N, C-alpha and C positions, 0 to 999 in steps of 0.2 A: 805636663805643662813646663815647657823651656821659653827661654821669652831670647829670639833671634835678634842683632846685634848688625843693620846693614852700615855702613858707615864709607864714602868716597872721599878724594882728594883730587887733585889736579889731575893726576894720570895713575892714580889705583885704586879699588874698591874692593873691600873685606868685610864678608861675611862671617862671624864670634856668635857665641851665646856667652849671656850673659852671667850665666853660672857653671860652666864648663867651657875648657881650658881648647875644642876644637878651632880651628880659622880653617880658614880658604883662601885662599887673591881668587882674583877673578883677570882673566889677559885680557888684553886689548881695551881696556875698558880708565874711563878718566872722566871729569868734568866737571867744567871751571867754574861754570853757575850754582850758585845756591841752591836747590831742592830742585836736582837737575834726576834725582833719580825716587820711583813710586814701582812699588810692589804690587804686582796686580796679580789678583786672585792671592791663591794661597804658594802656589809656585816658581812663579815666577819674574823675574826682575826689568823693570827695563830704567835705562841706564842714556839720557843722553852728550852726545859725543860733544868732548871737547870744538868748534872751530870744525866742524862737520855738519850736515844737514841731514844726519843718521840718524837713532835709535837701538841701540846696541841690548837686545834679547838676551838672558839668561836664567834658565833654570836652577835656581839653588834649592827646590826646596821636594820630595818624592823619587817614586821611579826616574829613575839621564839625570840628573843632574850628575852637572860636569862646571869645572871650572870655566871653558869655552865658552865662545857664543855662539849660537844656538838660533838665534835669528839676525837681521840686521835690515830695518825697516830705513826705507828713505824717506825722506821730510823735502819743501818746496825748497825751507833753508834753517837756518839749526837753530834750537830752542834752547832756554834756559831754563824755564820752570816745566815742572812734571809733575799732573793729578790725573786717579782713573776715578769714576762714579761710579755705583756701582750700583746695578736690579732694584734696592729698599731693600727693606731690612730680615735679614739673616739669606743675604743672594750674596753672595762672593763673588763669583763671577763678572767679570766690567762686561760693565755698558759703556761708559765715553773714555775716551783720552782729549785730555784737555794739555795744553803747551803756549810757553808763553817764548815771544822772542826777544832777544835785546832791541828791540823798539818802539817796545808797547805792544805788539799785536799778539792775537787769541787766536788758537786753533782748535778746534773741535770736530774727530774724530766717532764715528762710531768703531770700537775695539772689531767688532764681529765681522762688520762687512767691509772693512774701510774705507767707506764714503766720511768724504768733508763733509760733511753738515755746514760745519757755520765760520768763517774769518771776521773779526771784527776787526780793525784793519788799528783804531786807537781804541781800545779799553782803559790804556793808561799813556799819560804823557812822555813818560820815563819809563825804562825796566819796570817790569815784572817779578817785584822778591817772592811771591812765596802765595801758590791756588791752590787751596783747600776746600771738599764739599765739606758739608756740615746738615745730621736730619735724613741720613740712610739715600743720601745726592737730592732732595729738594732742592738745596739750596746750594751752592758756589759764593765762594768770597775770596778775592784777590788785593794786592796790594801793591801796592810803588815807591819803588823814585821819586813821584812826585806827590810825597807822602799826604798821597789816598787810598782810601778802603774800598770798595761799590761790593757790594752786597745784588746777588745774584740768581732772579729765577732759574734754574736749571731748563725746565721745559720753555721759558723764552730766551736762553740763549740757541736751542735746535729749531725752533718752529718760527721764526723771527729772523726777519732780512737786516733786522738796521738793533739787533736789542739792546737796551739801559738797566740798567745798576734800579734796583728799588729801592736801595742807601747808596747815600755816597760818606762816609763820613771824614771830615776836614782836619780834626781840632790839631794835628801835629805840625811841624814848622819847618821839617824835615824827612827826608825820605821813613816811610814802616820800612823798616831792615826784617823783625816779624810780627806773628800773630797768632795767638792759641786762642782754641774756643772750649768752656766747659760742659761737663753732659748736662746733654736737656733729655726733657723727662717729657716733653711733650710732643706730640706726632703728629697732628695737624696745624699744627702756628709756629714761627721760629721763636725761638726761645733758650735760656741759656744766658752765660755770660763771655763776652769777647776783652781777651788781652791781648794788647799791644804794645806794642816797644821801637823805637825811633832813633837817630842819629841825636835828635834834640835834647836824647839824655832823660828822657820821660816813658813812663809805662802807665798805661792808660785801661783803665776799665769799662766796658760797656754794659750797660743793663738789654739783650735782645728779645725780651718778653713784652710783642706787639699784643700780650692778651690786654698789658697793663698797659704799655707805653703808645705814642702812635707812631714814634721810631727809639731807634738804638739812643739811649742815654744813657750819656757821661755823667759817670758813680763816683768816680775819686781823679787822680793823678797825683804819679809819687818821680819826684825828681831824687837823679841821680850825679853821682859829680863826675864822670864819664858818658860817652856816648852806648849805647846797648844795642849788644846784635840780638841776643837772642832774649827767647823765651820759654819755659813748659810751665807746666799746669801740675800741681799734686792729682792723683784722680778721684780723691774724698773732696776734690774745692776746700784745701782748711787753707794750701800756702800755694806762691807760687816760685819758679826761681828766674833769675836774671842775669844775662851775665852779657862780659864786653871784657875792653881792657885792663883794668885793675881787677878782675877777678866776678866769682858767680857770687852774689846775695839773694837769700833767704827774704821773701816777702810775706810774714806771714799777717790770713787776713783776720784772724781773734789774736786780737792786740791786749793783752799783762800789762793792767797800767801797778796793778799792784794783788796781792792775795785774794780779793775780795771785789776787783773791777776789770771784765770784759771787756772790750770795745772792741762791735765789727765793722772793721775798717772799712767793706764795702757795701753797709745802708744807705739805704734808696734814701738818700736828707739832701740831696745836692750834690753837687760837682766841692769838692774839698781837693783843696793843692797840701799834702803834704811831701817834706821833704828829709831823705831815708842817708841817716848815719851806719856807720856800725858799729853794730855794738860790742861796747866794754864792760870789763867786770864794775858791777859797784857802780853802775848809771842808777839815774833819779831819771823813769822811767814816764812819770809824773811830769816832775821840774820839763823834758825834753816835746811832751807830747800838748804840753799849752806852751809852745815858742811854734807851735806846729813841726815837731821830728817822730821819726820816729828811729826805733835801734832795728839793723837789718843783722843776723847773723851773716857771715862773711862765709860759704860752704865753703869755694875752692880761693885760692891769685893765680890761675891758669888763665890765659888772655882767652877765651872761649870765643867763637865763632856757629857753637851748634851744641842743644839742650834736650832731655831726653827723660822720662823720668819712668823708672821700673811699674810694672803693674799695682805691686803693695808697695808704689811709693819710698820703699825702705831705704832705695841705692836711687845715684842720678850721675847720668851719662855727661860727660863733658869733652867734645869736639872741641881741640886746641886750636890756635894759629900755625904750631908747627906738626898739625898734622897726626895727633896720636889724638888718644880716646883716655878717658881717665874715667874707670869708677869709681865712685864717692858713695861711702855709706852716709845717709844724711844725718844720726844722729849725731854721732861723733864726731862730723865733719872730716873722715883720715881715708885715704884710697883706698880700696882695695884692691885694683889689678890697674894694669896699663896697657891697653892694646894698639901697637901699630901694626902697619901692612907689610908683610916677608920680608916683601921688595921694596922697603922705600928707603928712601936719602932726602938730603934735606934739600931736592928743587922738586918733593910730591907735592908740595903744596898747603895751603890752610883743609881743613876740615869744609866738605860743601856741603855735605849731605848726611842724616843720622835718623834711620828708621831703626824703633827698635818694637818688635811686637812678637803678640805669643805665641805657637806654632804647636800643634799636635803630637801624639806621637804620631812617628812614620810607619804610617798602618798594615806598610812590608812588614812590618814583622810583628805585626799578629800575628797569633797560630790560627786564630777565625777567621783573618781574613782570604775570599777566595781574588785572586789577587787575577786582575785584568789582561793580558794580553797586547789587546789591543793600541795602540799607540794616542797622546791626544792629537787632535788637528794644530796645524799651527795657525798663530797671524796671517791674516791676509796680507797684505800690502796696500800701506795706506794711499790713499787716491790724492792730486796736486788737484784738483778742480773741484768748483763745490757741488755739491748733489742735489740733483734738478727734485725740490716738493712734488712731483707733479706725481697721484699713487705713487704705491708700496714697493717694498722690494724684501726681498729672503735674505733673511738675517741666520747666519748658520752656529750653532755654539752647543760645546758637546757640555752638559751639565752631571759631574760628577757623583758618583750614586754615595745615595744617605749612607754614611755609617750607622750598626745598632748603635744609642744610646746606654752607658753601662746602668743596671737597676739599682740603686740604693738596696739595700737593705729595711730603712724604714716606709718608703713607701710603697713597694709593694711584696710583700715576703713568697710569693704564690710565683712572682716570674724573677726573682731573685734565686732557687731554683731550680726554676728552669734553666737561667745563663748560665749558674752552676754546676748543675748534671751535662748541658755543652760541650764546657771548657774541662771537665772531664773525661767526658767522651774525644775529645783531641788527645791529650795525653793516654787514654788508653789504647792508640791506631797507633804507636809510636816506636812497633814492632816487640823486641824480646825485653822492654822492659817491663819489671814486679818491683810493684809496691807493696809490700804487706808492712802491715803493725801484729807484733807479739805482747803477748800482755803475759808476763814470768810473772807475776803474785796468782793465777789463780789455773797455773798448770795444778798443782796437788789438792783446791777445791775440788775439782770439777773430772777426778780419773775415768768417767765412763763415756765423754762430754770426747777423750782423744781416742776410744776403741777405734771409735768405725771412721771411717773418713768422711769429710765432703761431699755432698754432691758434686760441686766444681773442682774439688781434689781427683775423684776419679774420671771427670771428665781431664781435664792434664795430665792426667798419667794415659789415657787412652791415647788421646793424643801423641804424646812424645812413643808411645811403642811403635804408631801409626807410623810417623817418620822413620822412628830407627830401622822399619823396616824396609820403607821405600828407598830410605843408603842404603842400606846391605844387598836392593832391589838393584839400585844404580851401579852397586861399585860390583855384581855382578856381570852387569850387559857392559858395562865398560871393558874387564876382563878379557869376555866372548868377544869383543872388537877387535880388541889389542892383538890378539890369536891371531886373529880372520886377517887380520895389515898384516904381520910379520910374517903368515902366509904368502898369501898375494905379494908382498914384495921380497921374496927370493923366488918367489917363479921368478916374477918379472925380470930381476937381476942373471938367474941361467938361459932365458928366452934370450937376451939382447947380448949374453957370452957367446954364443950358439951361431948368431951372427955377426 
């Protein structure tokens, strides 16, 4: 399993890998708004084009992947942020596409039919900065430059004429630039933790567990010396990373005051305000904590606009104002790689979108996979008029065939043996490839076993004799045909010379 990295600037879009050197630049691609790129399913990438009412569709994985545009989807007006809602747990094929405009308007399309379900004229008073679906598409969270964050129910967005958010958070005093949500384990209600960063130089943490609180509860507020532009969360919820003009800082939620005392900075005891300072050698952490300060390690000094954390939490991808992406080792705080667009220039602009996603091995490389020659259907054109909710309508969706998962020996040994036998059968059908194992030590100890050939050896010898006999017969037949051809050719030349 590999992690694929897609990042865009004002005029470029690059697709690379976290642990491999392969990199591809997509053509005719660029978006000037942040979060204007979204991955649709496992193979396609939607990119909202700058200053154009168009979404470019690219196939970046699977059969038929290429650098050029596969489709262009026309829109009623230019959009800034994109997000896809899937069809629940275990389903990666898309259901809804959410797009926002610089004026705060929110569009919702049904992807596989192209129907425009909802247009929310003033979802936010100012531009929407980010849209994210959570809880397998049950809820949608939007943040805006109006310093508000809203939590919507997806069913309300697609069924009501004028949907309203179920919660509105307005603790920030300036625009919310980014947010992230921790892994939620509940399936029936909203849960997890929400982290928001703003230009008011604060990071705020909310508890979304509705079984405990009647509404999202503010747990802690962390202040920084400069405006914050981006935030990323550790996969195990151990820490979060915030970035801005002065660099990237790591906020550890389990804060050690000494060798014998550990604090949980996100404990539900009430809203606490803590000032974050850069870690220095030989700091007295206990004394800093009594003054309301905590020491935060500085991961990088890059002027960052986007952040993403790897699957195991060991690497942090930093999208910079210069248009480059730097991969930093979290523990050593050393840069591992630096990525930039192949055709980048000084006018390419800052990194506007950063998507880090795990991808499986390409199924076309598997020996056991039966390739399907039928090409996938294209996305329908998006409608510009709101769909009438009266009656039913058809939705055409091509669901990919499920691949049989690999069986571990510890789970089911019999199934594992069957799988190994099927894989061995594939290699046996590769042609004249012969794999034999000779045991040299037992040649002298078992002379009787070598006096007679095994049945399989006799079968192979018989087959070789038959093949040689066929070759000999075909050779004689070819010689006879050649002689007949030469004889007829001479007779034809003689008849032509007489005439």
